C-alpha positions in Angstrom: 76.8 42.8 -55.3 78.0 41.7 -58.8 75.5 39.5 -60.7 78.2 36.5 -60.4 78.0 36.8 -56.5 74.0 36.7 -56.2 73.6 33.6 -58.2 76.2 32.2 -56.6 74.6 32.2 -53.5 71.3 31.8 -55.0 72.7 28.7 -56.4 74.2 27.3 -53.2 71.0 28.0 -51.2 68.8 26.0 -53.5 71.5 23.0 -53.3 71.7 23.3 -49.2 67.7 23.0 -49.1 68.0 20.3 -52.0 70.6 18.5 -48.7 68.6 19.6 -45.9 65.0 17.5 -47.6 66.7 14.4 -49.0 69.3 14.3 -45.8 66.4 14.7 -43.3 64.4 11.6 -44.5 67.2 9.7 -42.6 67.5 11.1 -39.7 67.0 8.1 -37.5 64.1 7.4 -35.0 66.2 5.2 -32.6 67.6 7.1 -29.2 70.3 9.3 -29.6 73.7 7.9 -26.9 72.3 10.0 -23.9 68.6 8.5 -23.9 70.3 4.6 -25.2 72.2 5.1 -21.6 69.5 6.8 -19.4 67.5 3.9 -20.7 69.9 1.2 -20.1 71.3 2.3 -16.8 67.9 2.7 -15.6 67.2 6.3 -15.2 65.3 7.5 -18.1 61.8 8.0 -16.7 63.2 10.4 -14.8 63.7 12.6 -17.9 61.3 15.8 -17.8 60.3 17.5 -20.9 62.6 21.0 -21.8 61.0 24.1 -22.5 60.8 23.6 -26.3 59.2 20.4 -26.0 55.8 21.9 -27.1 56.9 24.0 -30.6 55.9 23.3 -33.9 59.3 22.0 -34.8 60.3 19.5 -32.0 60.8 16.3 -32.9 61.5 17.1 -35.9 58.3 18.6 -36.6 56.1 15.6 -36.1 53.0 17.7 -35.5 52.8 19.6 -38.2 50.9 17.5 -40.9 50.4 13.9 -41.2 53.0 13.3 -43.4 56.5 12.3 -41.1 59.0 12.6 -44.5 57.4 16.2 -45.0 57.7 17.2 -41.6 61.1 16.2 -41.1 61.8 18.0 -44.5 60.1 21.4 -43.2 62.1 20.7 -40.2 65.0 20.4 -41.8 64.9 23.0 -43.9 63.6 25.2 -41.4 66.7 24.5 -39.3 69.2 24.8 -42.2 67.7 28.7 -43.3 67.9 29.9 -39.7 71.9 28.3 -39.4 72.2 30.0 -42.5 70.7 33.4 -41.3 73.0 33.4 -37.8 75.8 32.8 -40.0 75.0 35.3 -41.6 74.4 37.3 -38.7 78.0 37.0 -37.1 80.3 37.6 -40.3 77.9 40.8 -40.7 78.7 41.4 -37.3 82.3 40.6 -37.8 83.1 42.6 -41.0 81.7 45.6 -39.4 83.3 45.3 -35.9 86.4 44.2 -37.7 86.0 46.1 -41.0 87.9 49.5 -39.8 90.9 48.9 -42.0 91.2 48.0 -45.5 91.4 43.9 -45.7 92.1 44.2 -49.2 95.6 46.0 -48.6 99.2 44.2 -48.8 100.8 44.7 -45.9 104.4 46.3 -46.5 107.2 44.2 -47.0 
């Protein structure tokens, strides 16, 4: 990987993390659509906790620290980094599996 590509990726990662921290601060405490409808229709009390409800980042990491803004920022950064890692992994596998030919060669006309 050349220097320009590496610089582009590092700057891009920094920008994405800054956005994750900033945008995550606007996450709403209001119920989502499913929870709202369940409340309106009267079956919200039948909901059960999911298997990961006790994980550190459940509910935007509300139990990490005493600072709700920091908790949300950490959850945003971790979610962003994990998403980028999964995306990179998918592209890495796709490149290895589909890279049998030389993608840079032009087809003959």
